[in-house]
N, CA, C and O atoms as a Tinker XYZ file with bonds, in Angstrom:
   444  protein
     1  N    -81.038000   19.987000  158.653000    73     2
     2  CA   -81.315000   21.210000  159.369000    64     1     3
     3  C    -80.690000   22.410000  158.652000    63     2     4     5
     4  O    -81.325000   23.456000  158.517000    81     3
     5  N    -79.453000   22.257000  158.197000    73     3     6
     6  CA   -78.778000   23.374000  157.525000    64     5     7
     7  C    -79.515000   23.767000  156.247000    63     6     8     9
     8  O    -79.754000   24.950000  156.003000    81     7
     9  N    -79.874000   22.778000  155.435000    73     7    10
    10  CA   -80.595000   23.058000  154.189000    64     9    11
    11  C    -81.927000   23.747000  154.482000    63    10    12    13
    12  O    -82.331000   24.657000  153.759000    81    11
    13  N    -82.604000   23.313000  155.540000    73    11    14
    14  CA   -83.884000   23.919000  155.902000    64    13    15
    15  C    -83.714000   25.373000  156.318000    63    14    16    17
    16  O    -84.567000   26.207000  156.014000    81    15
    17  N    -82.623000   25.685000  157.008000    73    15    18
    18  CA   -82.386000   27.074000  157.403000    64    17    19
    19  C    -82.094000   27.951000  156.180000    63    18    20    21
    20  O    -82.565000   29.086000  156.100000    81    19
    21  N    -81.318000   27.422000  155.232000    73    19    22
    22  CA   -81.092000   28.179000  153.996000    64    21    23
    23  C    -82.405000   28.333000  153.230000    63    22    24    25
    24  O    -82.654000   29.386000  152.642000    81    23
    25  N    -83.248000   27.299000  153.231000    73    23    26
    26  CA   -84.565000   27.391000  152.587000    64    25    27
    27  C    -85.395000   28.495000  153.235000    63    26    28    29
    28  O    -85.995000   29.316000  152.542000    81    27
    29  N    -85.427000   28.509000  154.563000    73    27    30
    30  CA   -86.254000   29.479000  155.274000    64    29    31
    31  C    -85.790000   30.916000  155.063000    63    30    32    33
    32  O    -86.592000   31.845000  155.151000    81    31
    33  N    -84.507000   31.103000  154.786000    73    31    34
    34  CA   -83.963000   32.445000  154.550000    64    33    35
    35  C    -83.754000   32.736000  153.065000    63    34    36    37
    36  O    -83.135000   33.738000  152.705000    81    35
    37  N    -84.262000   31.872000  152.221000    73    35    38
    38  CA   -84.017000   31.966000  150.782000    64    37    39
    39  C    -84.404000   33.330000  150.209000    63    38    40    41
    40  O    -83.649000   33.905000  149.424000    81    39
    41  N    -85.547000   33.843000  150.585000    73    39    42
    42  CA   -85.996000   35.141000  150.060000    64    41    43
    43  C    -85.070000   36.264000  150.509000    63    42    44    45
    44  O    -84.837000   37.210000  149.756000    81    43
    45  N    -84.543000   36.174000  151.715000    73    43    46
    46  CA   -83.600000   37.185000  152.199000    64    45    47
    47  C    -82.295000   37.111000  151.401000    63    46    48    49
    48  O    -81.715000   38.143000  151.062000    81    47
    49  N    -81.836000   35.895000  151.102000    73    47    50
    50  CA   -80.653000   35.741000  150.258000    64    49    51
    51  C    -80.942000   36.301000  148.860000    63    50    52    53
    52  O    -80.087000   36.957000  148.265000    81    51
    53  N    -82.138000   36.044000  148.340000    73    51    54
    54  CA   -82.517000   36.560000  147.015000    64    53    55
    55  C    -82.425000   38.080000  146.963000    63    54    56    57
    56  O    -81.989000   38.643000  145.959000    81    55
    57  N    -82.827000   38.734000  148.026000    73    55    58
    58  CA   -82.790000   40.198000  148.068000    64    57    59
    59  C    -81.366000   40.724000  147.934000    63    58    60    61
    60  O    -81.164000   41.858000  147.501000    81    59
    61  N    -80.376000   39.908000  148.301000    73    59    62
    62  CA   -78.975000   40.321000  148.197000    64    61    63
    63  C    -78.375000   39.915000  146.852000    63    62    64    65
    64  O    -77.218000   40.230000  146.570000    81    63
    65  N    -79.150000   39.221000  146.024000    73    63    66
    66  CA   -78.651000   38.741000  144.742000    64    65    67
    67  C    -77.821000   37.475000  144.858000    63    66    68    69
    68  O    -77.099000   37.112000  143.929000    81    67
    69  N    -77.922000   36.812000  145.985000    73    67    70
    70  CA   -77.135000   35.613000  146.246000    64    69    71
    71  C    -77.744000   34.384000  145.587000    63    70    72    73
    72  O    -78.959000   34.190000  145.618000    81    71
    73  N    -76.895000   33.559000  144.995000    73    71    74
    74  CA   -77.295000   32.256000  144.462000    64    73    75
    75  C    -76.812000   31.208000  145.451000    63    74    76    77
    76  O    -75.639000   31.191000  145.824000    81    75
    77  N    -77.711000   30.343000  145.870000    73    75    78
    78  CA   -77.368000   29.273000  146.809000    64    77    79
    79  C    -77.287000   27.966000  146.044000    63    78    80    81
    80  O    -78.195000   27.612000  145.293000    81    79
    81  N    -76.190000   27.255000  146.244000    73    79    82
    82  CA   -76.011000   25.916000  145.690000    64    81    83
    83  C    -75.499000   25.015000  146.804000    63    82    84    85
    84  O    -74.601000   25.395000  147.555000    81    83
    85  N    -76.066000   23.833000  146.908000    73    83    86
    86  CA   -75.548000   22.841000  147.834000    64    85    87
    87  C    -74.798000   21.785000  147.042000    63    86    88    89
    88  O    -75.175000   21.458000  145.917000    81    87
    89  N    -73.740000   21.255000  147.629000    73    87    90
    90  CA   -72.948000   20.222000  146.959000    64    89    91
    91  C    -72.666000   19.107000  147.956000    63    90    92    93
    92  O    -72.299000   19.363000  149.102000    81    91
    93  N    -72.843000   17.862000  147.506000    73    91    94
    94  CA   -72.449000   16.723000  148.331000    64    93    95
    95  C    -72.053000   15.565000  147.434000    63    94    96    97
    96  O    -72.182000   15.630000  146.212000    81    95
    97  N    -71.567000   14.501000  148.067000    73    95    98
    98  CA   -71.146000   13.302000  147.339000    64    97    99
    99  C    -72.337000   12.430000  146.950000    63    98   100   101
   100  O    -72.171000   11.443000  146.233000    81    99
   101  N    -73.517000   12.778000  147.408000    73    99   102
   102  CA   -74.701000   11.960000  147.137000    64   101   103
   103  C    -75.084000   12.011000  145.661000    63   102   104   105
   104  O    -74.688000   12.921000  144.932000    81   103
   105  N    -75.852000   11.028000  145.241000    73   103   106
   106  CA   -76.257000   10.917000  143.843000    64   105   107
   107  C    -77.301000   11.981000  143.474000    63   106   108   109
   108  O    -77.928000   12.589000  144.343000    81   107
   109  N    -77.464000   12.182000  142.187000    73   107   110
   110  CA   -78.481000   13.113000  141.690000    64   109   111
   111  C    -79.864000   12.664000  142.155000    63   110   112   113
   112  O    -80.672000   13.485000  142.590000    81   111
   113  N    -80.136000   11.371000  142.064000    73   111   114
   114  CA   -81.440000   10.851000  142.501000    64   113   115
   115  C    -81.675000   11.161000  143.979000    63   114   116   117
   116  O    -82.768000   11.574000  144.364000    81   115
   117  N    -80.654000   10.962000  144.798000    73   115   118
   118  CA   -80.763000   11.277000  146.221000    64   117   119
   119  C    -81.057000   12.762000  146.423000    63   118   120   121
   120  O    -81.881000   13.129000  147.260000    81   119
   121  N    -80.378000   13.613000  145.653000    73   119   122
   122  CA   -80.608000   15.054000  145.763000    64   121   123
   123  C    -82.027000   15.425000  145.372000    63   122   124   125
   124  O    -82.665000   16.239000  146.041000    81   123
   125  N    -82.522000   14.839000  144.303000    73   123   126
   126  CA   -83.887000   15.147000  143.873000    64   125   127
   127  C    -84.890000   14.775000  144.952000    63   126   128   129
   128  O    -85.833000   15.525000  145.205000    81   127
   129  N    -84.699000   13.631000  145.588000    73   127   130
   130  CA   -85.580000   13.220000  146.685000    64   129   131
   131  C    -85.470000   14.181000  147.867000    63   130   132   133
   132  O    -86.478000   14.542000  148.475000    81   131
   133  N    -84.257000   14.590000  148.187000    73   131   134
   134  CA   -84.010000   15.499000  149.302000    64   133   135
   135  C    -84.653000   16.861000  149.039000    63   134   136   137
   136  O    -85.285000   17.437000  149.924000    81   135
   137  N    -84.488000   17.369000  147.821000    73   135   138
   138  CA   -85.093000   18.650000  147.437000    64   137   139
   139  C    -86.608000   18.595000  147.592000    63   138   140   141
   140  O    -87.228000   19.517000  148.123000    81   139
   141  N    -87.188000   17.500000  147.121000    73   139   142
   142  CA   -88.645000   17.358000  147.211000    64   141   143
   143  C    -89.099000   17.223000  148.663000    63   142   144   145
   144  O    -90.048000   17.885000  149.084000    81   143
   145  N    -88.431000   16.379000  149.418000    73   143   146
   146  CA   -88.821000   16.132000  150.814000    64   145   147
   147  C    -88.790000   17.409000  151.649000    63   146   148   149
   148  O    -89.684000   17.647000  152.462000    81   147
   149  N    -87.754000   18.233000  151.446000    73   147   150
   150  CA   -87.589000   19.425000  152.265000    64   149   151
   151  C    -87.983000   20.717000  151.553000    63   150   152   153
   152  O    -87.754000   21.815000  152.062000    81   151
   153  N    -88.587000   20.570000  150.354000    73   151   154
   154  CA   -89.095000   21.714000  149.585000    64   153   155
   155  C    -88.032000   22.805000  149.430000    63   154   156   157
   156  O    -88.268000   23.975000  149.733000    81   155
   157  N    -86.871000   22.394000  148.955000    73   155   158
   158  CA   -85.772000   23.334000  148.795000    64   157   159
   159  C    -85.931000   24.125000  147.496000    63   158   160   161
   160  O    -86.197000   23.539000  146.446000    81   159
   161  N    -85.773000   25.440000  147.556000    73   159   162
   162  CA   -85.910000   26.275000  146.356000    64   161   163
   163  C    -84.583000   26.491000  145.621000    63   162   164   165
   164  O    -84.510000   27.303000  144.699000    81   163
   165  N    -83.549000   25.774000  146.024000    73   163   166
   166  CA   -82.241000   25.925000  145.385000    64   165   167
   167  C    -81.724000   24.556000  144.951000    63   166   168   169
   168  O    -82.222000   23.516000  145.380000    81   167
   169  N    -80.720000   24.590000  144.096000    73   167   170
   170  CA   -80.185000   23.360000  143.520000    64   169   171
   171  C    -79.165000   22.698000  144.435000    63   170   172   173
   172  O    -78.453000   23.356000  145.193000    81   171
   173  N    -79.120000   21.381000  144.339000    73   171   174
   174  CA   -78.086000   20.592000  144.989000    64   173   175
   175  C    -77.288000   19.913000  143.887000    63   174   176   177
   176  O    -77.854000   19.257000  143.012000    81   175
   177  N    -75.992000   20.071000  143.934000    73   175   178
   178  CA   -75.121000   19.475000  142.929000    64   177   179
   179  C    -74.503000   18.199000  143.465000    63   178   180   181
   180  O    -74.137000   18.113000  144.637000    81   179
   181  N    -74.391000   17.218000  142.597000    73   179   182
   182  CA   -73.801000   15.936000  142.965000    64   181   183
   183  C    -72.329000   15.909000  142.583000    63   182   184   185
   184  O    -71.966000   16.193000  141.441000    81   183
   185  N    -71.492000   15.565000  143.546000    73   183   186
   186  CA   -70.051000   15.465000  143.318000    64   185   187
   187  C    -69.589000   14.061000  143.704000    63   186   188   189
   188  O    -68.705000   13.884000  144.541000    81   187
   189  N    -70.214000   13.070000  143.068000    73   187   190
   190  CA   -69.913000   11.675000  143.402000    64   189   191
   191  C    -68.446000   11.325000  143.165000    63   190   192   193
   192  O    -67.896000   10.462000  143.850000    81   191
   193  N    -67.817000   11.984000  142.208000    73   191   194
   194  CA   -66.396000   11.726000  141.920000    64   193   195
   195  C    -65.489000   12.473000  142.904000    63   194   196   197
   196  O    -64.274000   12.275000  142.910000    81   195
   197  N    -66.081000   13.319000  143.720000    73   195   198
   198  CA   -65.376000   14.089000  144.753000    64   197   199
   199  C    -64.373000   15.097000  144.182000    63   198   200   201
   200  O    -63.407000   15.460000  144.854000    81   199
   201  N    -64.594000   15.536000  142.977000    73   199   202
   202  CA   -63.708000   16.512000  142.343000    64   201   203
   203  C    -63.723000   17.841000  143.093000    63   202   204   205
   204  O    -62.669000   18.352000  143.470000    81   203
   205  N    -64.908000   18.401000  143.309000    73   203   206
   206  CA   -65.005000   19.670000  144.030000    64   205   207
   207  C    -64.611000   19.516000  145.485000    63   206   208   209
   208  O    -64.050000   20.433000  146.084000    81   207
   209  N    -64.906000   18.351000  146.055000    73   207   210
   210  CA   -64.482000   18.098000  147.432000    64   209   211
   211  C    -62.968000   18.229000  147.556000    63   210   212   213
   212  O    -62.464000   18.768000  148.542000    81   211
   213  N    -62.246000   17.734000  146.551000    73   211   214
   214  CA   -60.793000   17.837000  146.551000    64   213   215
   215  C    -60.322000   19.263000  146.338000    63   214   216   217
   216  O    -59.418000   19.730000  147.031000    81   215
   217  N    -60.922000   19.955000  145.390000    73   215   218
   218  CA   -60.537000   21.336000  145.098000    64   217   219
   219  C    -60.699000   22.220000  146.331000    63   218   220   221
   220  O    -59.849000   23.064000  146.614000    81   219
   221  N    -61.798000   22.023000  147.063000    73   219   222
   222  CA   -62.077000   22.860000  148.226000    64   221   223
   223  C    -61.547000   22.257000  149.534000    63   222   224   225
   224  O    -61.776000   22.797000  150.616000    81   223
   225  N    -60.837000   21.131000  149.415000    73   223   226
   226  CA   -60.160000   20.519000  150.563000    64   225   227
   227  C    -61.106000   20.283000  151.742000    63   226   228   229
   228  O    -60.822000   20.681000  152.872000    81   227
   229  N    -62.232000   19.632000  151.458000    73   227   230
   230  CA   -63.205000   19.370000  152.518000    64   229   231
   231  C    -63.281000   17.896000  152.918000    63   230   232   233
   232  O    -64.094000   17.529000  153.767000    81   231
   233  N    -62.451000   17.057000  152.322000    73   231   234
   234  CA   -62.403000   15.654000  152.720000    64   233   235
   235  C    -61.327000   15.493000  153.783000    63   234   236   237
   236  O    -60.150000   15.751000  153.530000    81   235
   237  N    -61.727000   15.073000  154.947000    73   235   238
   238  CA   -60.804000   14.972000  156.081000    64   237   239
   239  C    -61.030000   13.664000  156.826000    63   238   240   241
   240  O    -62.107000   13.071000  156.772000    81   239
   241  N    -59.983000   13.231000  157.522000    73   239   242
   242  CA   -60.093000   12.040000  158.368000    64   241   243
   243  C    -60.990000   12.366000  159.558000    63   242   244   245
   244  O    -60.873000   13.423000  160.179000    81   243
   245  N    -61.890000   11.427000  159.858000    73   243   246
   246  CA   -62.811000   11.559000  160.990000    64   245   247
   247  C    -62.856000   10.228000  161.717000    63   246   248   249
   248  O    -62.540000    9.186000  161.144000    81   247
   249  N    -63.247000   10.266000  162.966000    73   247   250
   250  CA   -63.464000    9.037000  163.733000    64   249   251
   251  C    -64.962000    8.804000  163.854000    63   250   252   253
   252  O    -65.714000    9.685000  164.271000    81   251
   253  N    -65.382000    7.595000  163.480000    73   251   254
   254  CA   -66.777000    7.230000  163.622000    64   253   255
   255  C    -66.834000    5.828000  164.211000    63   254   256   257
   256  O    -66.355000    4.866000  163.611000    81   255
   257  N    -67.421000    5.731000  165.386000    73   255   258
   258  CA   -67.517000    4.456000  166.097000    64   257   259
   259  C    -66.138000    3.826000  166.294000    63   258   260   261
   260  O    -65.970000    2.611000  166.187000    81   259
   261  N    -65.146000    4.692000  166.586000    73   259   262
   262  CA   -63.797000    4.225000  166.842000    64   261   263
   263  C    -62.972000    3.909000  165.611000    63   262   264   265
   264  O    -61.798000    3.558000  165.730000    81   263
   265  N    -63.559000    4.027000  164.431000    73   263   266
   266  CA   -62.831000    3.753000  163.195000    64   265   267
   267  C    -62.575000    5.065000  162.470000    63   266   268   269
   268  O    -63.416000    5.964000  162.458000    81   267
   269  N    -61.399000    5.156000  161.870000    73   267   270
   270  CA   -61.089000    6.348000  161.094000    64   269   271
   271  C    -61.640000    6.203000  159.684000    63   270   272   273
   272  O    -61.433000    5.189000  159.018000    81   271
   273  N    -62.342000    7.231000  159.248000    73   271   274
   274  CA   -62.902000    7.261000  157.903000    64   273   275
   275  C    -62.591000    8.629000  157.291000    63   274   276   277
   276  O    -62.162000    9.550000  157.986000    81   275
   277  N    -62.810000    8.743000  156.012000    73   275   278
   278  CA   -62.684000   10.037000  155.340000    64   277   279
   279  C    -64.101000   10.558000  155.115000    63   278   280   281
   280  O    -64.938000    9.888000  154.509000    81   279
   281  N    -64.348000   11.746000  155.607000    73   279   282
   282  CA   -65.671000   12.326000  155.475000    64   281   283
   283  C    -65.599000   13.780000  155.050000    63   282   284   285
   284  O    -64.529000   14.388000  155.026000    81   283
   285  N    -66.738000   14.316000  154.721000    73   283   286
   286  CA   -66.832000   15.710000  154.299000    64   285   287
   287  C    -66.961000   16.608000  155.515000    63   286   288   289
   288  O    -67.815000   16.387000  156.374000    81   287
   289  N    -66.116000   17.616000  155.583000    73   287   290
   290  CA   -66.230000   18.637000  156.618000    64   289   291
   291  C    -67.225000   19.670000  156.101000    63   290   292   293
   292  O    -67.010000   20.290000  155.059000    81   291
   293  N    -68.300000   19.841000  156.832000    73   291   294
   294  CA   -69.357000   20.771000  156.415000    64   293   295
   295  C    -68.786000   22.179000  156.288000    63   294   296   297
   296  O    -68.250000   22.733000  157.248000    81   295
   297  N    -68.907000   22.748000  155.099000    73   295   298
   298  CA   -68.289000   24.045000  154.814000    64   297   299
   299  C    -69.183000   24.861000  153.893000    63   298   300   301
   300  O    -70.013000   24.320000  153.162000    81   299
   301  N    -68.993000   26.180000  153.946000    73   299   302
   302  CA   -69.694000   27.100000  153.055000    64   301   303
   303  C    -68.669000   28.050000  152.463000    63   302   304   305
   304  O    -67.782000   28.544000  153.160000    81   303
   305  N    -68.802000   28.297000  151.171000    73   303   306
   306  CA   -67.892000   29.192000  150.464000    64   305   307
   307  C    -68.710000   30.294000  149.825000    63   306   308   309
   308  O    -69.726000   30.034000  149.179000    81   307
   309  N    -68.263000   31.526000  150.008000    73   307   310
   310  CA   -68.947000   32.687000  149.453000    64   309   311
   311  C    -68.072000   33.269000  148.349000    63   310   312   313
   312  O    -66.887000   33.538000  148.549000    81   311
   313  N    -68.676000   33.457000  147.190000    73   311   314
   314  CA   -68.000000   34.051000  146.042000    64   313   315
   315  C    -68.665000   35.378000  145.726000    63   314   316   317
   316  O    -69.872000   35.538000  145.907000    81   315
   317  N    -67.875000   36.322000  145.256000    73   315   318
   318  CA   -68.455000   37.610000  144.884000    64   317   319
   319  C    -68.986000   37.550000  143.451000    63   318   320   321
   320  O    -68.968000   36.495000  142.816000    81   319
   321  N    -69.457000   38.690000  142.951000    73   319   322
   322  CA   -70.080000   38.736000  141.630000    64   321   323
   323  C    -69.090000   38.458000  140.500000    63   322   324   325
   324  O    -69.501000   38.213000  139.366000    81   323
   325  N    -67.794000   38.491000  140.797000    73   323   326
   326  CA   -66.769000   38.168000  139.800000    64   325   327
   327  C    -66.222000   36.757000  139.990000    63   326   328   329
   328  O    -65.167000   36.411000  139.459000    81   327
   329  N    -66.948000   35.952000  140.749000    73   327   330
   330  CA   -66.602000   34.551000  141.016000    64   329   331
   331  C    -65.304000   34.390000  141.805000    63   330   332   333
   332  O    -64.641000   33.357000  141.709000    81   331
   333  N    -64.946000   35.402000  142.576000    73   331   334
   334  CA   -63.772000   35.309000  143.446000    64   333   335
   335  C    -64.205000   34.805000  144.815000    63   334   336   337
   336  O    -65.198000   35.275000  145.370000    81   335
   337  N    -63.465000   33.853000  145.353000    73   335   338
   338  CA   -63.735000   33.347000  146.696000    64   337   339
   339  C    -63.402000   34.447000  147.697000    63   338   340   341
   340  O    -62.267000   34.920000  147.754000    81   339
   341  N    -64.404000   34.856000  148.493000    73   339   342
   342  CA   -64.192000   35.954000  149.438000    64   341   343
   343  C    -64.323000   35.534000  150.896000    63   342   344   345
   344  O    -63.883000   36.258000  151.789000    81   343
   345  N    -64.918000   34.383000  151.143000    73   343   346
   346  CA   -65.074000   33.936000  152.530000    64   345   347
   347  C    -65.246000   32.426000  152.580000    63   346   348   349
   348  O    -65.926000   31.837000  151.739000    81   347
   349  N    -64.627000   31.812000  153.568000    73   347   350
   350  CA   -64.784000   30.382000  153.819000    64   349   351
   351  C    -65.298000   30.196000  155.242000    63   350   352   353
   352  O    -64.784000   30.792000  156.188000    81   351
   353  N    -66.299000   29.376000  155.372000    73   351   354
   354  CA   -66.789000   28.942000  156.675000    64   353   355
   355  C    -66.539000   27.441000  156.713000    63   354   356   357
   356  O    -67.151000   26.696000  155.949000    81   355
   357  N    -65.659000   26.991000  157.580000    73   355   358
   358  CA   -65.300000   25.572000  157.624000    64   357   359
   359  C    -65.721000   24.947000  158.949000    63   358   360   361
   360  O    -65.765000   25.605000  159.989000    81   359
   361  N    -66.028000   23.658000  158.875000    73   359   362
   362  CA   -66.415000   22.890000  160.064000    64   361   363
   363  C    -67.577000   23.574000  160.780000    63   362   364   365
   364  O    -67.551000   23.763000  161.996000    81   363
   365  N    -68.587000   23.938000  160.010000    73   363   366
   366  CA   -69.699000   24.724000  160.549000    64   365   367
   367  C    -70.689000   23.849000  161.306000    63   366   368   369
   368  O    -70.835000   22.657000  161.036000    81   367
   369  N    -71.345000   24.465000  162.237000    73   367   370
   370  CA   -72.465000   23.844000  162.941000    64   369   371
   371  C    -73.728000   24.232000  162.176000    63   370   372   373
   372  O    -73.849000   25.358000  161.694000    81   371
   373  N    -74.649000   23.310000  162.069000    73   371   374
   374  CA   -75.816000   23.566000  161.229000    64   373   375
   375  C    -76.725000   24.661000  161.775000    63   374   376   377
   376  O    -77.199000   25.507000  161.016000    81   375
   377  N    -76.970000   24.653000  163.070000    73   375   378
   378  CA   -77.915000   25.600000  163.646000    64   377   379
   379  C    -77.361000   27.017000  163.597000    63   378   380   381
   380  O    -76.291000   27.297000  164.138000    81   379
   381  N    -78.092000   27.897000  162.951000    73   379   382
   382  CA   -77.728000   29.297000  162.881000    64   381   383
   383  C    -76.733000   29.646000  161.786000    63   382   384   385
   384  O    -76.405000   30.818000  161.601000    81   383
   385  N    -76.251000   28.656000  161.064000    73   383   386
   386  CA   -75.217000   28.931000  160.070000    64   385   387
   387  C    -75.746000   29.751000  158.891000    63   386   388   389
   388  O    -75.057000   30.656000  158.421000    81   387
   389  N    -76.929000   29.460000  158.415000    73   387   390
   390  CA   -77.480000   30.205000  157.277000    64   389   391
   391  C    -77.583000   31.690000  157.617000    63   390   392   393
   392  O    -77.275000   32.539000  156.781000    81   391
   393  N    -78.002000   31.999000  158.804000    73   391   394
   394  CA   -78.104000   33.398000  159.226000    64   393   395
   395  C    -76.708000   34.038000  159.322000    63   394   396   397
   396  O    -76.534000   35.207000  158.979000    81   395
   397  N    -75.723000   33.270000  159.787000    73   395   398
   398  CA   -74.347000   33.752000  159.844000    64   397   399
   399  C    -73.845000   34.128000  158.440000    63   398   400   401
   400  O    -73.204000   35.163000  158.260000    81   399
   401  N    -74.140000   33.290000  157.465000    73   399   402
   402  CA   -73.723000   33.555000  156.086000    64   401   403
   403  C    -74.457000   34.775000  155.540000    63   402   404   405
   404  O    -73.845000   35.644000  154.920000    81   403
   405  N    -75.749000   34.841000  155.768000    73   403   406
   406  CA   -76.535000   35.988000  155.308000    64   405   407
   407  C    -75.998000   37.290000  155.901000    63   406   408   409
   408  O    -75.863000   38.285000  155.191000    81   407
   409  N    -75.695000   37.287000  157.186000    73   407   410
   410  CA   -75.144000   38.479000  157.821000    64   409   411
   411  C    -73.787000   38.855000  157.227000    63   410   412   413
   412  O    -73.503000   40.036000  157.026000    81   411
   413  N    -72.963000   37.871000  156.948000    73   411   414
   414  CA   -71.689000   38.156000  156.315000    64   413   415
   415  C    -71.900000   38.844000  154.956000    63   414   416   417
   416  O    -71.249000   39.843000  154.649000    81   415
   417  N    -72.801000   38.304000  154.164000    73   415   418
   418  CA   -73.068000   38.861000  152.837000    64   417   419
   419  C    -73.582000   40.296000  152.959000    63   418   420   421
   420  O    -73.118000   41.186000  152.246000    81   419
   421  N    -74.522000   40.516000  153.845000    73   419   422
   422  CA   -75.067000   41.871000  154.035000    64   421   423
   423  C    -74.000000   42.859000  154.511000    63   422   424   425
   424  O    -73.984000   44.013000  154.083000    81   423
   425  N    -73.119000   42.407000  155.389000    73   423   426
   426  CA   -72.143000   43.300000  155.999000    64   425   427
   427  C    -70.876000   43.522000  155.160000    63   426   428   429
   428  O    -70.185000   44.526000  155.330000    81   427
   429  N    -70.577000   42.580000  154.258000    73   427   430
   430  CA   -69.271000   42.635000  153.610000    64   429   431
   431  C    -69.265000   42.715000  152.087000    63   430   432   433
   432  O    -68.246000   43.067000  151.493000    81   431
   433  N    -70.362000   42.401000  151.461000    73   431   434
   434  CA   -70.388000   42.461000  150.012000    64   433   435
   435  C    -71.174000   43.674000  149.559000    63   434   436   437
   436  O    -72.139000   44.076000  150.209000    81   435
   437  N    -70.774000   44.242000  148.475000    73   435   438
   438  CA   -71.403000   45.435000  147.938000    64   437   439
   439  C    -72.699000   45.046000  147.241000    63   438   440   441
   440  O    -72.703000   44.747000  146.047000    81   439
   441  N    -73.803000   45.050000  147.994000    73   439   442
   442  CA   -75.083000   44.615000  147.429000    64   441   443
   443  C    -76.053000   45.775000  147.321000    63   442   444
   444  O    -77.183000   45.596000  146.866000    81   443
């Protein structure tokens, strides 16, 4: 759902000069299938080694079916044109999140 919302607002993000990248622990092959299935106009990066997950501190303990596991906390990071991290959205809900990010970019970055 989240990827689809970013897809649907892709042209609006383009107007702001924003580059959208998705990152997950899934394989490149899985990403290619996902991109095709949902007709995503942006790239998905594979972080199977969890390097970026560690850098951005998004791996957290979660409970699933009564068992504790380590999972990815859904997060979005906004960088400015000089590659400086300017905003973090952590533990996001999928519905409406893409619009929340777009509004942040429009309201806070010099575009």
